[in-house]
Jmol script that loads the backbone (N, CA, C; Angstrom):
load data "model"
ATOM      1  N   MET A   1     -51.899 112.869 220.370  1.00  0.00           N
ATOM      2  CA  MET A   1     -52.843 113.285 219.371  1.00  0.00           C
ATOM      3  C   MET A   1     -52.071 113.730 218.126  1.00  0.00           C
ATOM      4  N   PRO A   2     -52.450 113.237 216.930  1.00  0.00           N
ATOM      5  CA  PRO A   2     -51.729 113.618 215.718  1.00  0.00           C
ATOM      6  C   PRO A   2     -51.928 115.095 215.385  1.00  0.00           C
ATOM      7  N   ARG A   3     -50.876 115.686 214.844  1.00  0.00           N
ATOM      8  CA  ARG A   3     -50.966 117.079 214.418  1.00  0.00           C
ATOM      9  C   ARG A   3     -51.648 117.132 213.058  1.00  0.00           C
ATOM     10  N   THR A   4     -52.478 118.129 212.857  1.00  0.00           N
ATOM     11  CA  THR A   4     -53.150 118.280 211.572  1.00  0.00           C
ATOM     12  C   THR A   4     -52.800 119.627 210.961  1.00  0.00           C
ATOM     13  N   LEU A   5     -52.957 119.722 209.662  1.00  0.00           N
ATOM     14  CA  LEU A   5     -52.668 120.952 208.947  1.00  0.00           C
ATOM     15  C   LEU A   5     -53.929 121.796 208.826  1.00  0.00           C
ATOM     16  N   PRO A   6     -53.772 123.099 208.802  1.00  0.00           N
ATOM     17  CA  PRO A   6     -54.929 123.922 208.476  1.00  0.00           C
ATOM     18  C   PRO A   6     -55.421 123.527 207.084  1.00  0.00           C
ATOM     19  N   PRO A   7     -56.718 123.542 206.838  1.00  0.00           N
ATOM     20  CA  PRO A   7     -57.239 123.028 205.571  1.00  0.00           C
ATOM     21  C   PRO A   7     -56.755 123.794 204.342  1.00  0.00           C
ATOM     22  N   THR A   8     -56.276 125.018 204.514  1.00  0.00           N
ATOM     23  CA  THR A   8     -55.863 125.804 203.353  1.00  0.00           C
ATOM     24  C   THR A   8     -54.355 125.840 203.145  1.00  0.00           C
ATOM     25  N   GLU A   9     -53.591 125.181 203.988  1.00  0.00           N
ATOM     26  CA  GLU A   9     -52.137 125.249 203.848  1.00  0.00           C
ATOM     27  C   GLU A   9     -51.667 124.368 202.701  1.00  0.00           C
ATOM     28  N   ARG A  10     -50.897 124.967 201.827  1.00  0.00           N
ATOM     29  CA  ARG A  10     -50.365 124.251 200.676  1.00  0.00           C
ATOM     30  C   ARG A  10     -49.187 123.390 201.096  1.00  0.00           C
ATOM     31  N   LEU A  11     -49.035 122.257 200.448  1.00  0.00           N
ATOM     32  CA  LEU A  11     -47.887 121.385 200.642  1.00  0.00           C
ATOM     33  C   LEU A  11     -47.087 121.340 199.349  1.00  0.00           C
ATOM     34  N   TRP A  12     -45.795 121.581 199.458  1.00  0.00           N
ATOM     35  CA  TRP A  12     -44.892 121.569 198.312  1.00  0.00           C
ATOM     36  C   TRP A  12     -44.200 120.212 198.210  1.00  0.00           C
ATOM     37  N   THR A  13     -44.055 119.699 197.006  1.00  0.00           N
ATOM     38  CA  THR A  13     -43.278 118.482 196.784  1.00  0.00           C
ATOM     39  C   THR A  13     -41.813 118.865 196.578  1.00  0.00           C
ATOM     40  N   ASP A  14     -40.935 117.876 196.598  1.00  0.00           N
ATOM     41  CA  ASP A  14     -39.515 118.121 196.308  1.00  0.00           C
ATOM     42  C   ASP A  14     -39.358 118.774 194.933  1.00  0.00           C
ATOM     43  N   ALA A  15     -40.073 118.256 193.937  1.00  0.00           N
ATOM     44  CA  ALA A  15     -39.944 118.779 192.574  1.00  0.00           C
ATOM     45  C   ALA A  15     -40.399 120.233 192.486  1.00  0.00           C
ATOM     46  N   GLU A  16     -41.499 120.565 193.136  1.00  0.00           N
ATOM     47  CA  GLU A  16     -42.008 121.939 193.102  1.00  0.00           C
ATOM     48  C   GLU A  16     -41.055 122.903 193.797  1.00  0.00           C
ATOM     49  N   LEU A  17     -40.554 122.495 194.941  1.00  0.00           N
ATOM     50  CA  LEU A  17     -39.652 123.368 195.694  1.00  0.00           C
ATOM     51  C   LEU A  17     -38.302 123.502 194.979  1.00  0.00           C
ATOM     52  N   ALA A  18     -37.837 122.421 194.373  1.00  0.00           N
ATOM     53  CA  ALA A  18     -36.586 122.482 193.610  1.00  0.00           C
ATOM     54  C   ALA A  18     -36.735 123.459 192.446  1.00  0.00           C
ATOM     55  N   GLU A  19     -37.874 123.443 191.792  1.00  0.00           N
ATOM     56  CA  GLU A  19     -38.112 124.384 190.694  1.00  0.00           C
ATOM     57  C   GLU A  19     -38.167 125.822 191.218  1.00  0.00           C
ATOM     58  N   ARG A  20     -38.834 126.027 192.350  1.00  0.00           N
ATOM     59  CA  ARG A  20     -38.933 127.373 192.940  1.00  0.00           C
ATOM     60  C   ARG A  20     -37.550 127.942 193.257  1.00  0.00           C
ATOM     61  N   TYR A  21     -36.669 127.109 193.817  1.00  0.00           N
ATOM     62  CA  TYR A  21     -35.337 127.555 194.213  1.00  0.00           C
ATOM     63  C   TYR A  21     -34.278 127.346 193.127  1.00  0.00           C
ATOM     64  N   GLN A  22     -34.686 126.777 192.001  1.00  0.00           N
ATOM     65  CA  GLN A  22     -33.780 126.469 190.891  1.00  0.00           C
ATOM     66  C   GLN A  22     -32.617 125.588 191.359  1.00  0.00           C
ATOM     67  N   LEU A  23     -32.994 124.535 192.061  1.00  0.00           N
ATOM     68  CA  LEU A  23     -32.052 123.539 192.565  1.00  0.00           C
ATOM     69  C   LEU A  23     -32.479 122.167 192.070  1.00  0.00           C
ATOM     70  N   SER A  24     -31.632 121.185 192.268  1.00  0.00           N
ATOM     71  CA  SER A  24     -32.044 119.817 191.968  1.00  0.00           C
ATOM     72  C   SER A  24     -32.767 119.232 193.187  1.00  0.00           C
ATOM     73  N   THR A  25     -33.562 118.211 192.939  1.00  0.00           N
ATOM     74  CA  THR A  25     -34.238 117.538 194.051  1.00  0.00           C
ATOM     75  C   THR A  25     -33.207 116.866 194.962  1.00  0.00           C
ATOM     76  N   LEU A  26     -32.069 116.468 194.402  1.00  0.00           N
ATOM     77  CA  LEU A  26     -31.018 115.861 195.221  1.00  0.00           C
ATOM     78  C   LEU A  26     -30.459 116.865 196.224  1.00  0.00           C
ATOM     79  N   THR A  27     -30.356 118.127 195.823  1.00  0.00           N
ATOM     80  CA  THR A  27     -29.884 119.161 196.751  1.00  0.00           C
ATOM     81  C   THR A  27     -30.869 119.307 197.903  1.00  0.00           C
ATOM     82  N   LEU A  28     -32.161 119.322 197.603  1.00  0.00           N
ATOM     83  CA  LEU A  28     -33.165 119.413 198.670  1.00  0.00           C
ATOM     84  C   LEU A  28     -33.081 118.217 199.615  1.00  0.00           C
ATOM     85  N   ARG A  29     -32.901 117.046 199.063  1.00  0.00           N
ATOM     86  CA  ARG A  29     -32.763 115.859 199.924  1.00  0.00           C
ATOM     87  C   ARG A  29     -31.526 115.966 200.807  1.00  0.00           C
ATOM     88  N   ASN A  30     -30.440 116.464 200.232  1.00  0.00           N
ATOM     89  CA  ASN A  30     -29.217 116.646 201.006  1.00  0.00           C
ATOM     90  C   ASN A  30     -29.445 117.674 202.117  1.00  0.00           C
ATOM     91  N   TRP A  31     -30.067 118.799 201.788  1.00  0.00           N
ATOM     92  CA  TRP A  31     -30.388 119.802 202.804  1.00  0.00           C
ATOM     93  C   TRP A  31     -31.216 119.184 203.918  1.00  0.00           C
ATOM     94  N   ARG A  32     -32.219 118.381 203.531  1.00  0.00           N
ATOM     95  CA  ARG A  32     -33.099 117.760 204.525  1.00  0.00           C
ATOM     96  C   ARG A  32     -32.298 116.863 205.459  1.00  0.00           C
ATOM     97  N   SER A  33     -31.360 116.097 204.906  1.00  0.00           N
ATOM     98  CA  SER A  33     -30.571 115.188 205.747  1.00  0.00           C
ATOM     99  C   SER A  33     -29.624 115.954 206.665  1.00  0.00           C
ATOM    100  N   LEU A  34     -29.192 117.140 206.226  1.00  0.00           N
ATOM    101  CA  LEU A  34     -28.288 117.963 207.028  1.00  0.00           C
ATOM    102  C   LEU A  34     -29.031 118.951 207.928  1.00  0.00           C
ATOM    103  N   GLY A  35     -30.339 119.051 207.766  1.00  0.00           N
ATOM    104  CA  GLY A  35     -31.136 119.970 208.570  1.00  0.00           C
ATOM    105  C   GLY A  35     -30.953 121.428 208.184  1.00  0.00           C
ATOM    106  N   ILE A  36     -30.629 121.693 206.910  1.00  0.00           N
ATOM    107  CA  ILE A  36     -30.367 123.064 206.475  1.00  0.00           C
ATOM    108  C   ILE A  36     -31.594 123.758 205.898  1.00  0.00           C
ATOM    109  N   GLY A  37     -32.344 123.084 205.077  1.00  0.00           N
ATOM    110  CA  GLY A  37     -33.444 123.709 204.343  1.00  0.00           C
ATOM    111  C   GLY A  37     -34.725 123.781 205.144  1.00  0.00           C
ATOM    112  N   PRO A  38     -35.828 124.062 204.452  1.00  0.00           N
ATOM    113  CA  PRO A  38     -37.119 124.075 205.136  1.00  0.00           C
ATOM    114  C   PRO A  38     -37.423 122.686 205.704  1.00  0.00           C
ATOM    115  N   ARG A  39     -38.037 122.655 206.868  1.00  0.00           N
ATOM    116  CA  ARG A  39     -38.376 121.368 207.474  1.00  0.00           C
ATOM    117  C   ARG A  39     -39.494 120.700 206.684  1.00  0.00           C
ATOM    118  N   ALA A  40     -39.353 119.415 206.491  1.00  0.00           N
ATOM    119  CA  ALA A  40     -40.334 118.637 205.729  1.00  0.00           C
ATOM    120  C   ALA A  40     -41.128 117.751 206.673  1.00  0.00           C
ATOM    121  N   ILE A  41     -42.292 117.344 206.197  1.00  0.00           N
ATOM    122  CA  ILE A  41     -43.062 116.311 206.895  1.00  0.00           C
ATOM    123  C   ILE A  41     -43.088 115.095 205.985  1.00  0.00           C
ATOM    124  N   LYS A  42     -43.098 113.930 206.568  1.00  0.00           N
ATOM    125  CA  LYS A  42     -43.148 112.705 205.790  1.00  0.00           C
ATOM    126  C   LYS A  42     -44.593 112.237 205.711  1.00  0.00           C
ATOM    127  N   VAL A  43     -45.049 111.996 204.489  1.00  0.00           N
ATOM    128  CA  VAL A  43     -46.370 111.432 204.243  1.00  0.00           C
ATOM    129  C   VAL A  43     -46.119 110.180 203.424  1.00  0.00           C
ATOM    130  N   GLY A  44     -46.216 109.042 204.093  1.00  0.00           N
ATOM    131  CA  GLY A  44     -45.806 107.808 203.437  1.00  0.00           C
ATOM    132  C   GLY A  44     -44.314 107.875 203.174  1.00  0.00           C
ATOM    133  N   ARG A  45     -43.929 107.700 201.922  1.00  0.00           N
ATOM    134  CA  ARG A  45     -42.512 107.767 201.553  1.00  0.00           C
ATOM    135  C   ARG A  45     -42.110 109.143 201.035  1.00  0.00           C
ATOM    136  N   ARG A  46     -43.086 110.039 200.920  1.00  0.00           N
ATOM    137  CA  ARG A  46     -42.823 111.362 200.347  1.00  0.00           C
ATOM    138  C   ARG A  46     -42.511 112.386 201.427  1.00  0.00           C
ATOM    139  N   ALA A  47     -41.623 113.293 201.084  1.00  0.00           N
ATOM    140  CA  ALA A  47     -41.351 114.447 201.945  1.00  0.00           C
ATOM    141  C   ALA A  47     -42.110 115.621 201.344  1.00  0.00           C
ATOM    142  N   LEU A  48     -42.896 116.290 202.174  1.00  0.00           N
ATOM    143  CA  LEU A  48     -43.653 117.459 201.744  1.00  0.00           C
ATOM    144  C   LEU A  48     -43.303 118.632 202.637  1.00  0.00           C
ATOM    145  N   TYR A  49     -43.412 119.813 202.082  1.00  0.00           N
ATOM    146  CA  TYR A  49     -43.041 121.034 202.790  1.00  0.00           C
ATOM    147  C   TYR A  49     -44.271 121.912 202.960  1.00  0.00           C
ATOM    148  N   ARG A  50     -44.576 122.280 204.194  1.00  0.00           N
ATOM    149  CA  ARG A  50     -45.691 123.188 204.454  1.00  0.00           C
ATOM    150  C   ARG A  50     -45.356 124.568 203.901  1.00  0.00           C
ATOM    151  N   ASP A  51     -46.370 125.252 203.383  1.00  0.00           N
ATOM    152  CA  ASP A  51     -46.192 126.597 202.863  1.00  0.00           C
ATOM    153  C   ASP A  51     -45.650 127.522 203.951  1.00  0.00           C
ATOM    154  N   SER A  52     -46.143 127.380 205.167  1.00  0.00           N
ATOM    155  CA  SER A  52     -45.672 128.235 206.262  1.00  0.00           C
ATOM    156  C   SER A  52     -44.203 127.969 206.584  1.00  0.00           C
ATOM    157  N   GLU A  53     -43.755 126.728 206.419  1.00  0.00           N
ATOM    158  CA  GLU A  53     -42.351 126.386 206.674  1.00  0.00           C
ATOM    159  C   GLU A  53     -41.453 126.949 205.574  1.00  0.00           C
ATOM    160  N   VAL A  54     -41.933 126.910 204.338  1.00  0.00           N
ATOM    161  CA  VAL A  54     -41.185 127.499 203.221  1.00  0.00           C
ATOM    162  C   VAL A  54     -41.041 129.006 203.450  1.00  0.00           C
ATOM    163  N   ALA A  55     -42.120 129.664 203.866  1.00  0.00           N
ATOM    164  CA  ALA A  55     -42.087 131.108 204.137  1.00  0.00           C
ATOM    165  C   ALA A  55     -41.130 131.420 205.288  1.00  0.00           C
ATOM    166  N   ARG A  56     -41.127 130.595 206.335  1.00  0.00           N
ATOM    167  CA  ARG A  56     -40.217 130.800 207.468  1.00  0.00           C
ATOM    168  C   ARG A  56     -38.764 130.677 207.023  1.00  0.00           C
ATOM    169  N   PHE A  57     -38.474 129.648 206.238  1.00  0.00           N
ATOM    170  CA  PHE A  57     -37.119 129.431 205.736  1.00  0.00           C
ATOM    171  C   PHE A  57     -36.661 130.618 204.889  1.00  0.00           C
ATOM    172  N   GLU A  58     -37.537 131.093 204.005  1.00  0.00           N
ATOM    173  CA  GLU A  58     -37.180 132.214 203.145  1.00  0.00           C
ATOM    174  C   GLU A  58     -36.978 133.493 203.959  1.00  0.00           C
ATOM    175  N   ALA A  59     -37.811 133.718 204.955  1.00  0.00           N
ATOM    176  CA  ALA A  59     -37.657 134.906 205.810  1.00  0.00           C
ATOM    177  C   ALA A  59     -36.334 134.853 206.568  1.00  0.00           C
ATOM    178  N   ASN A  60     -35.963 133.686 207.055  1.00  0.00           N
ATOM    179  CA  ASN A  60     -34.681 133.534 207.754  1.00  0.00           C
ATOM    180  C   ASN A  60     -33.509 133.761 206.818  1.00  0.00           C
ATOM    181  N   ARG A  61     -33.633 133.342 205.566  1.00  0.00           N
ATOM    182  CA  ARG A  61     -32.565 133.542 204.585  1.00  0.00           C
ATOM    183  C   ARG A  61     -32.388 135.016 204.280  1.00  0.00           C
ATOM    184  N   GLU A  62     -33.481 135.772 204.243  1.00  0.00           N
ATOM    185  CA  GLU A  62     -33.397 137.209 203.983  1.00  0.00           C
ATOM    186  C   GLU A  62     -32.639 137.915 205.091  1.00  0.00           C
ATOM    187  N   ARG A  63     -32.872 137.496 206.320  1.00  0.00           N
ATOM    188  CA  ARG A  63     -32.219 138.136 207.471  1.00  0.00           C
ATOM    189  C   ARG A  63     -30.738 137.833 207.543  1.00  0.00           C
ATOM    190  N   THR A  64     -30.328 136.667 207.054  1.00  0.00           N
ATOM    191  CA  THR A  64     -28.927 136.260 207.183  1.00  0.00           C
ATOM    192  C   THR A  64     -28.068 136.754 206.033  1.00  0.00           C
ATOM    193  N   ARG A  65     -28.649 137.294 205.010  1.00  0.00           N
ATOM    194  CA  ARG A  65     -27.861 137.762 203.857  1.00  0.00           C
ATOM    195  C   ARG A  65     -27.397 139.148 204.037  1.00  0.00           C
TER     196      ARG A  65
END
end "model"
wireframe off; spacefill off
backbone 0.3
color backbone group
């Protein structure tokens, strides 16, 4: 059975997340390939980031600093 998103969960694009973190989209793609950054979902050819995944990644970064 396919997984679905809660109807209110925001999805971030590479460009939006790169702007939020003040990084290039290439850095986000590199993180994704290395498994470092927030986990993305693929929708067609696009990688999108769930708001809850972005929050989890940021919370983990706070703990490790």
